[in-house]
N, C-alpha and C positions, 0 to 999 in steps of 0.2 A: 421377857418383854411384857410391859403393861399395856392393857387395852383401854383406850379412851374413846368415849362417845361424845360428839358435839351435836346437839340437836336444837331444832326450832319447831315451829308449828308445822311447816310443810317439808322441812329438810333441805331447803334450797337457799333462800336469801340471807337471812341473818346468820344462820349457821355457817355459811360460806365465808362471811366477813370474819366471824369469830375464829373459824378454823385457820384462816390465813394469819391472824394475829397470834394465835396459840402456836402455830408452826414456827413463826419467826421467833417467838419467845423461847420455845424449846431449843431451837438451833442456837440462839444467843447464849443460852445457859447450858449447852452441851448435853441436853436430854433427848435430842431428836432420834438418836439411835436406840433409845430404850422404850419408846412409845409407838404404838400402832394406833392410828386415828381412824375412826369411822364417823361418817356424817349421816344423819337421818332425821326423820320426823318423830316427835314425841309419841304419837299414837302408834307407831310401828315398833316401839322399843320398850313399852311399859313392862311387859312380861320378862324381857331380857334383863332389864335393870333390876327388877324384883328378884330375879333368879341369880343375880351376881355375875352376869356375863361380862361386865366391864369393871375395871379397877377405878376409873375416873369418869364421871359424867358431868358435862357442862351443858347448861340449857339457857336459851334466850327467851323461853316462853314459860308460862305457868305449867306446873306439873301436878299430877294427882297427889293427894295427901299420902297415899300408900308408898310412894317412892321419894317423897320430898327430902327425907334425911340422907338419901344417897346421891343427891344432885347438888352441884355447885351452880349458883345463879350467875350466869355469864353476861347479864345485861350491861354490867359495868365495862365490859370489853367493847361494847358498841358505843357507849357514851364517853368513855375515857375517865369518868369520875369513879374512883375506887377500884380501878383496874389492878393496882398493885396488890390489893387484898385478894382478888381472884387468883392472881398468879401465885401468891403465897399459899393459898389453899391447894392449888394444883401441885405445887412443889411438895407440900406436906403429903399429899396422896401418892406422889411418885416415890417419895422416900420411905413409905410404909413398908 
């Protein structure tokens, strides 16, 4: 089972919206049984991300440069513009 982190600045508002959309997408694409999702704040997860605790990380906030290459920018899931590219990146990470 792959581990996914969905995070925002405080771990509540925007990450909740994105989590709901990602869970629906996972279900529609028959991935929901292969992913365990955690929701949190970016400040609480920097060391975990850097240490490889998650297979997939989606963020709706700015992240430190040190972990930027390990994070998918999920803002498009809030706006709807470019959401397909985010889902494609998530799918690519699932299939790794």
